[in-house]
MIGUGU-236717 format. One record per atom (N, C-alpha, C, O): chain; residue in one letter; x, y negated, z; atom name. Coordinates in steps of 0.05 Angstrom, whole numbers, plus 5000, padded with zeros to 4 digits. Layout:
REM MIGUGU-236717
unit,code,c1,c2,c3,site
A,A,X,Y,Z,CA .
...
END
This chain:
REM MIGUGU-236717
unit,code,c1,c2,c3,site
A,M,4850,5735,5135,N .
A,M,4836,5737,5109,CA .
A,M,4809,5750,5113,C .
A,M,4807,5770,5128,O .
A,I,4789,5740,5100,N .
A,I,4762,5751,5101,CA .
A,I,4755,5760,5073,C .
A,I,4759,5746,5054,O .
A,E,4744,5784,5072,N .
A,E,4735,5793,5046,CA .
A,E,4704,5792,5045,C .
A,E,4691,5802,5063,O .
A,A,4694,5781,5023,N .
A,A,4665,5780,5019,CA .
A,A,4659,5796,4994,C .
A,A,4672,5792,4973,O .
A,E,4640,5813,4996,N .
A,E,4634,5830,4973,CA .
A,E,4608,5821,4959,C .
A,E,4588,5814,4972,O .
A,H,4609,5821,4933,N .
A,H,4587,5816,4916,CA .
A,H,4584,5842,4900,C .
A,H,4604,5856,4897,O .
A,P,4561,5849,4889,N .
A,P,4559,5875,4875,CA .
A,P,4581,5880,4855,C .
A,P,4590,5903,4853,O .
A,D,4591,5860,4841,N .
A,D,4611,5864,4821,CA .
A,D,4639,5852,4827,C .
A,D,4658,5858,4813,O .
A,V,4640,5836,4849,N .
A,V,4665,5821,4854,CA .
A,V,4672,5822,4883,C .
A,V,4655,5821,4900,O .
A,I,4698,5824,4889,N .
A,I,4708,5821,4916,CA .
A,I,4723,5795,4917,C .
A,I,4741,5790,4901,O .
A,I,4716,5778,4936,N .
A,I,4728,5752,4938,CA .
A,I,4745,5752,4964,C .
A,I,4735,5760,4985,O .
A,N,4770,5744,4962,N .
A,N,4787,5742,4986,CA .
A,N,4789,5712,4994,C .
A,N,4796,5695,4979,O .
A,W,4781,5707,5019,N .
A,W,4782,5680,5030,CA .
A,W,4806,5678,5049,C .
A,W,4810,5696,5066,O .
A,Q,4822,5657,5046,N .
A,Q,4844,5653,5064,CA .
A,Q,4841,5625,5077,C .
A,Q,4832,5606,5065,O .
A,R,4848,5624,5103,N .
A,R,4847,5599,5117,CA .
A,R,4867,5580,5105,C .
A,R,4890,5587,5101,O .
A,Y,4859,5555,5101,N .
A,Y,4878,5535,5091,CA .
A,Y,4896,5527,5114,C .
A,Y,4886,5520,5136,O .
A,S,4922,5528,5110,N .
A,S,4941,5525,5132,CA .
A,S,4947,5496,5140,C .
A,S,4958,5492,5161,O .
A,T,4940,5477,5123,N .
A,T,4945,5449,5130,CA .
A,T,4924,5439,5149,C .
A,T,4900,5443,5144,O .
A,P,4932,5426,5171,N .
A,P,4912,5416,5190,CA .
A,P,4893,5396,5177,C .
A,P,4901,5382,5158,O .
A,R,4869,5395,5187,N .
A,R,4849,5377,5177,CA .
A,R,4858,5348,5177,C .
A,R,4852,5333,5158,O .
A,E,4874,5339,5197,N .
A,E,4883,5312,5198,CA .
A,E,4901,5305,5175,C .
A,E,4900,5283,5164,O .
A,S,4918,5325,5166,N .
A,S,4935,5320,5143,CA .
A,S,4919,5317,5118,C .
A,S,4926,5301,5101,O .
A,I,4898,5333,5115,N .
A,I,4882,5331,5091,CA .
A,I,4869,5303,5090,C .
A,I,4869,5291,5069,O .
A,L,4858,5294,5112,N .
A,L,4845,5268,5113,CA .
A,L,4866,5246,5108,C .
A,L,4860,5227,5093,O .
A,T,4889,5249,5119,N .
A,T,4910,5229,5114,CA .
A,T,4917,5227,5085,C .
A,T,4920,5205,5074,O .
A,E,4921,5250,5072,N .
A,E,4928,5250,5044,CA .
A,E,4905,5238,5028,C .
A,E,4911,5223,5009,O .
A,A,4880,5244,5034,N .
A,A,4858,5232,5020,CA .
A,A,4857,5202,5025,C .
A,A,4851,5187,5006,O .
A,Q,4861,5194,5049,N .
A,Q,4860,5166,5055,CA .
A,Q,4883,5151,5042,C .
A,Q,4880,5128,5033,O .
A,D,4906,5163,5039,N .
A,D,4929,5151,5026,CA .
A,D,4924,5145,4997,C .
A,D,4936,5127,4985,O .
A,Q,4906,5160,4984,N .
A,Q,4899,5156,4956,CA .
A,Q,4875,5139,4951,C .
A,Q,4867,5134,4928,O .
A,R,4862,5130,4973,N .
A,R,4838,5114,4971,CA .
A,R,4845,5085,4963,C .
A,R,4864,5074,4974,O .
A,P,4831,5073,4944,N .
A,P,4836,5045,4937,CA .
A,P,4830,5027,4960,C .
A,P,4810,5030,4974,O .
A,T,4847,5008,4965,N .
A,T,4844,4989,4987,CA .
A,T,4857,4963,4980,C .
A,T,4871,4961,4959,O .
A,Q,4853,4943,4996,N .
A,Q,4867,4917,4992,CA .
A,Q,4874,4905,5018,C .
A,Q,4862,4910,5039,O .
A,Q,4895,4888,5018,N .
A,Q,4905,4875,5042,CA .
A,Q,4913,4846,5035,C .
A,Q,4927,4842,5015,O .
A,R,4904,4827,5051,N .
A,R,4913,4800,5047,CA .
A,R,4937,4795,5065,C .
A,R,4937,4802,5089,O .
A,I,4958,4783,5054,N .
A,I,4982,4777,5070,CA .
A,I,4991,4748,5065,C .
A,I,4984,4737,5044,O .
A,R,5005,4737,5083,N .
A,R,5018,4711,5079,CA .
A,R,5048,4717,5082,C .
A,R,5056,4729,5102,O .
A,L,5064,4709,5063,N .
A,L,5092,4716,5061,CA .
A,L,5109,4692,5058,C .
A,L,5103,4674,5041,O .
A,R,5130,4690,5074,N .
A,R,5150,4668,5071,CA .
A,R,5174,4681,5058,C .
A,R,5187,4698,5070,O .
A,I,5181,4671,5035,N .
A,I,5205,4680,5021,CA .
A,I,5226,4659,5025,C .
A,I,5224,4636,5014,O .
A,A,5247,4666,5040,N .
A,A,5269,4647,5046,CA .
A,A,5284,4640,5020,C .
A,A,5284,4655,5001,O .
A,E,5296,4617,5021,N .
A,E,5311,4607,4997,CA .
A,E,5332,4627,4988,C .
A,E,5337,4629,4964,O .
A,E,5344,4642,5006,N .
A,E,5364,4662,4999,CA .
A,E,5353,4684,4981,C .
A,E,5369,4698,4968,O .
A,Y,5327,4688,4980,N .
A,Y,5314,4708,4963,CA .
A,Y,5302,4697,4938,C .
A,Y,5288,4711,4924,O .
A,H,5307,4672,4931,N .
A,H,5295,4660,4907,CA .
A,H,5304,4674,4882,C .
A,H,5290,4673,4862,O .
A,H,5327,4686,4882,N .
A,H,5337,4700,4858,CA .
A,H,5329,4730,4858,C .
A,H,5336,4745,4840,O .
A,E,5315,4739,4879,N .
A,E,5305,4766,4881,CA .
A,E,5276,4767,4871,C .
A,E,5260,4750,4879,O .
A,P,5269,4786,4854,N .
A,P,5242,4788,4845,CA .
A,P,5223,4803,4865,C .
A,P,5213,4824,4860,O .
A,V,5220,4790,4889,N .
A,V,5206,4803,4911,CA .
A,V,5177,4810,4903,C .
A,V,5169,4833,4906,O .
A,I,5162,4791,4893,N .
A,I,5134,4795,4886,CA .
A,I,5132,4814,4862,C .
A,I,5115,4831,4861,O .
A,S,5150,4810,4843,N .
A,S,5150,4828,4819,CA .
A,S,5155,4857,4827,C .
A,S,5143,4875,4815,O .
A,R,5172,4862,4847,N .
A,R,5177,4889,4856,CA .
A,R,5152,4902,4869,C .
A,R,5149,4926,4868,O .
A,L,5135,4886,4881,N .
A,L,5111,4897,4892,CA .
A,L,5094,4909,4870,C .
A,L,5080,4929,4874,O .
A,I,5095,4898,4846,N .
A,I,5080,4908,4823,CA .
A,I,5095,4931,4810,C .
A,I,5083,4952,4806,O .
A,S,5120,4927,4803,N .
A,S,5135,4948,4788,CA .
A,S,5143,4972,4804,C .
A,S,5141,4994,4795,O .
A,D,5153,4968,4829,N .
A,D,5162,4990,4845,CA .
A,D,5141,5004,4862,C .
A,D,5142,5028,4867,O .
A,Y,5121,4988,4870,N .
A,Y,5100,4999,4888,CA .
A,Y,5073,5000,4875,C .
A,Y,5053,5009,4888,O .
A,H,5071,4993,4850,N .
A,H,5047,4996,4833,CA .
A,H,5022,4983,4845,C .
A,H,5000,4994,4844,O .
A,L,5027,4959,4856,N .
A,L,5004,4944,4867,CA .
A,L,4994,4924,4847,C .
A,L,5009,4915,4829,O .
A,T,4969,4916,4850,N .
A,T,4959,4893,4836,CA .
A,T,4962,4870,4856,C .
A,T,4953,4872,4878,O .
A,V,4976,4849,4848,N .
A,V,4981,4826,4865,CA .
A,V,4968,4802,4854,C .
A,V,4972,4794,4831,O .
A,T,4952,4789,4871,N .
A,T,4939,4764,4864,CA .
A,T,4950,4743,4883,C .
A,T,4948,4745,4907,O .
A,I,4962,4721,4871,N .
A,I,4971,4699,4888,CA .
A,I,4948,4681,4892,C .
A,I,4939,4667,4873,O .
A,T,4937,4680,4916,N .
A,T,4914,4663,4922,CA .
A,T,4921,4635,4930,C .
A,T,4905,4617,4929,O .
A,A,4946,4631,4940,N .
A,A,4956,4604,4946,CA .
A,A,4986,4606,4948,C .
A,A,4998,4627,4953,O .
A,A,4999,4583,4943,N .
A,A,5029,4582,4944,CA .
A,A,5037,4554,4951,C .
A,A,5024,4535,4944,O .
A,L,5059,4552,4965,N .
A,L,5071,4527,4973,CA .
A,L,5101,4529,4967,C .
A,L,5115,4544,4980,O .
A,L,5110,4513,4948,N .
A,L,5138,4513,4940,CA .
A,L,5149,4485,4941,C .
A,L,5135,4465,4935,O .
A,G,5174,4482,4949,N .
A,G,5187,4456,4949,CA .
A,G,5193,4447,4921,C .
A,G,5193,4464,4902,O .
A,A,5199,4422,4917,N .
A,A,5207,4411,4891,CA .
A,A,5232,4426,4881,C .
A,A,5250,4431,4897,O .
A,N,5232,4434,4856,N .
A,N,5254,4449,4844,CA .
A,N,5260,4475,4859,C .
A,N,5282,4484,4859,O .
A,A,5239,4486,4871,N .
A,A,5241,4512,4885,CA .
A,A,5262,4511,4908,C .
A,A,5276,4530,4913,O .
A,R,5264,4488,4921,N .
A,R,5283,4485,4943,CA .
A,R,5269,4493,4969,C .
A,R,5245,4487,4972,O .
A,G,5283,4505,4987,N .
A,G,5271,4513,5012,CA .
A,G,5256,4539,5010,C .
A,G,5257,4553,4990,O .
A,D,5241,4544,5031,N .
A,D,5226,4569,5031,CA .
A,D,5201,4567,5014,C .
A,D,5190,4545,5011,O .
A,G,5191,4590,5004,N .
A,G,5166,4591,4990,CA .
A,G,5146,4606,5007,C .
A,G,5153,4627,5018,O .
A,W,5122,4596,5009,N .
A,W,5100,4610,5024,CA .
A,W,5080,4619,5003,C .
A,W,5071,4604,4986,O .
A,F,5071,4644,5006,N .
A,F,5052,4656,4988,CA .
A,F,5030,4670,5003,C .
A,F,5035,4685,5021,O .
A,D,5005,4664,4995,N .
A,D,4983,4680,5004,CA .
A,D,4977,4700,4982,C .
A,D,4971,4692,4959,O .
A,L,4978,4725,4988,N .
A,L,4975,4746,4968,CA .
A,L,4953,4765,4975,C .
A,L,4948,4771,4999,O .
A,L,4939,4774,4955,N .
A,L,4920,4796,4958,CA .
A,L,4932,4820,4944,C .
A,L,4936,4820,4920,O .
A,L,4938,4840,4960,N .
A,L,4951,4865,4949,CA .
A,L,4929,4886,4946,C .
A,L,4914,4891,4965,O .
A,Q,4929,4899,4923,N .
A,Q,4909,4920,4918,CA .
A,Q,4924,4945,4908,C .
A,Q,4941,4943,4891,O .
A,G,4916,4968,4919,N .
A,G,4928,4993,4912,CA .
A,G,4918,5014,4930,C .
A,G,4897,5011,4943,O .
A,T,4932,5036,4933,N .
A,T,4924,5057,4952,CA .
A,T,4936,5050,4979,C .
A,T,4954,5034,4981,O .
A,S,4926,5063,4999,N .
A,S,4936,5059,5026,CA .
A,S,4966,5065,5027,C .
A,S,4981,5051,5040,O .
A,A,4974,5087,5014,N .
A,A,5002,5095,5014,CA .
A,A,5020,5074,5000,C .
A,A,5041,5067,5010,O .
A,Q,5010,5063,4978,N .
A,Q,5025,5042,4963,CA .
A,Q,5028,5017,4980,C .
A,Q,5050,5005,4982,O .
A,L,5007,5009,4993,N .
A,L,5008,4986,5011,CA .
A,L,5027,4990,5034,C .
A,L,5043,4972,5040,O .
A,K,5026,5013,5046,N .
A,K,5043,5019,5069,CA .
A,K,5072,5017,5060,C .
A,K,5089,5005,5074,O .
A,N,5079,5029,5038,N .
A,N,5107,5029,5028,CA .
A,N,5116,5001,5020,C .
A,N,5139,4994,5025,O .
A,A,5098,4986,5008,N .
A,A,5105,4958,5001,CA .
A,A,5110,4941,5026,C .
A,A,5129,4925,5026,O .
A,L,5094,4944,5046,N .
A,L,5098,4929,5071,CA .
A,L,5124,4937,5085,C .
A,L,5137,4921,5097,O .
A,I,5131,4963,5083,N .
A,I,5157,4972,5094,CA .
A,I,5180,4958,5079,C .
A,I,5199,4948,5091,O .
A,Y,5177,4956,5052,N .
A,Y,5197,4942,5036,CA .
A,Y,5200,4913,5045,C .
A,Y,5223,4904,5048,O .
A,L,5178,4899,5048,N .
A,L,5179,4871,5056,CA .
A,L,5191,4868,5084,C .
A,L,5207,4850,5089,O .
A,N,5185,4886,5102,N .
A,N,5197,4886,5129,CA .
A,N,5227,4891,5128,C .
A,N,5242,4879,5143,O .
A,E,5235,4909,5111,N .
A,E,5264,4915,5108,CA .
A,E,5279,4891,5098,C .
A,E,5303,4888,5104,O .
A,L,5266,4874,5082,N .
A,L,5279,4849,5074,CA .
A,L,5280,4828,5096,C .
A,L,5293,4807,5093,O .
A,D,5267,4834,5118,N .
A,D,5265,4816,5141,CA .
A,D,5252,4789,5134,C .
A,D,5260,4768,5143,O .
A,L,5231,4791,5117,N .
A,L,5216,4767,5109,CA .
A,L,5195,4762,5130,C .
A,L,5185,4781,5143,O .
A,E,5188,4737,5134,N .
A,E,5166,4731,5152,CA .
A,E,5140,4739,5139,C .
A,E,5135,4731,5116,O .
A,L,5123,4754,5153,N .
A,L,5100,4766,5141,CA .
A,L,5077,4766,5161,C .
A,L,5080,4775,5184,O .
A,W,5054,4756,5152,N .
A,W,5030,4758,5168,CA .
A,W,5009,4772,5151,C .
A,W,5009,4769,5126,O .
A,H,4991,4786,5164,N .
A,H,4970,4799,5149,CA .
A,H,4945,4799,5166,C .
A,H,4945,4798,5190,O .
A,E,4922,4801,5151,N .
A,E,4896,4803,5165,CA .
A,E,4896,4830,5179,C .
A,E,4910,4848,5172,O .
A,G,4880,4832,5200,N .
A,G,4880,4855,5217,CA .
A,G,4872,4881,5204,C .
A,G,4880,4902,5214,O .
A,T,4856,4881,5183,N .
A,T,4846,4906,5172,CA .
A,T,4849,4906,5142,C .
A,T,4849,4885,5129,O .
A,E,4850,4931,5131,N .
A,E,4849,4935,5102,CA .
A,E,4820,4936,5095,C .
A,E,4803,4944,5111,O .
A,T,4814,4930,5070,N .
A,T,4787,4933,5060,CA .
A,T,4787,4955,5039,C .
A,T,4800,4954,5019,O .
A,D,4771,4976,5045,N .
A,D,4770,4999,5027,CA .
A,D,4751,4993,5003,C .
A,D,4732,4978,5005,O .
A,G,4758,5006,4981,N .
A,G,4740,5007,4959,CA .
A,G,4739,4982,4942,C .
A,G,4723,4980,4923,O .
A,W,4756,4962,4948,N .
A,W,4757,4936,4934,CA .
A,W,4729,4925,4932,C .
A,W,4726,4903,4921,O .
END
């Protein structure tokens, strides 16, 4: 602790105990960003609200930029999606999609600041 004196005030300074990397990570996790992905939703998941959960559970803005569906929704569905949210929201949503074992491709980098 360092004490700095002013004629009328004594100020106590304490070192912040969280490492700088953690502070940056927390700030980066809250930064708006976007990620383009291509997603194959197998027929077995047609009754699951996969894309809807990206919005409701992970608070992302989802734009469907392209889609390929079979007649009467038979077979697999392919979706090109633009996901917008914070880095933390995107990371958690991608974990969710991976846990469903869906086929997923994404562009190499996130774009900050929309």
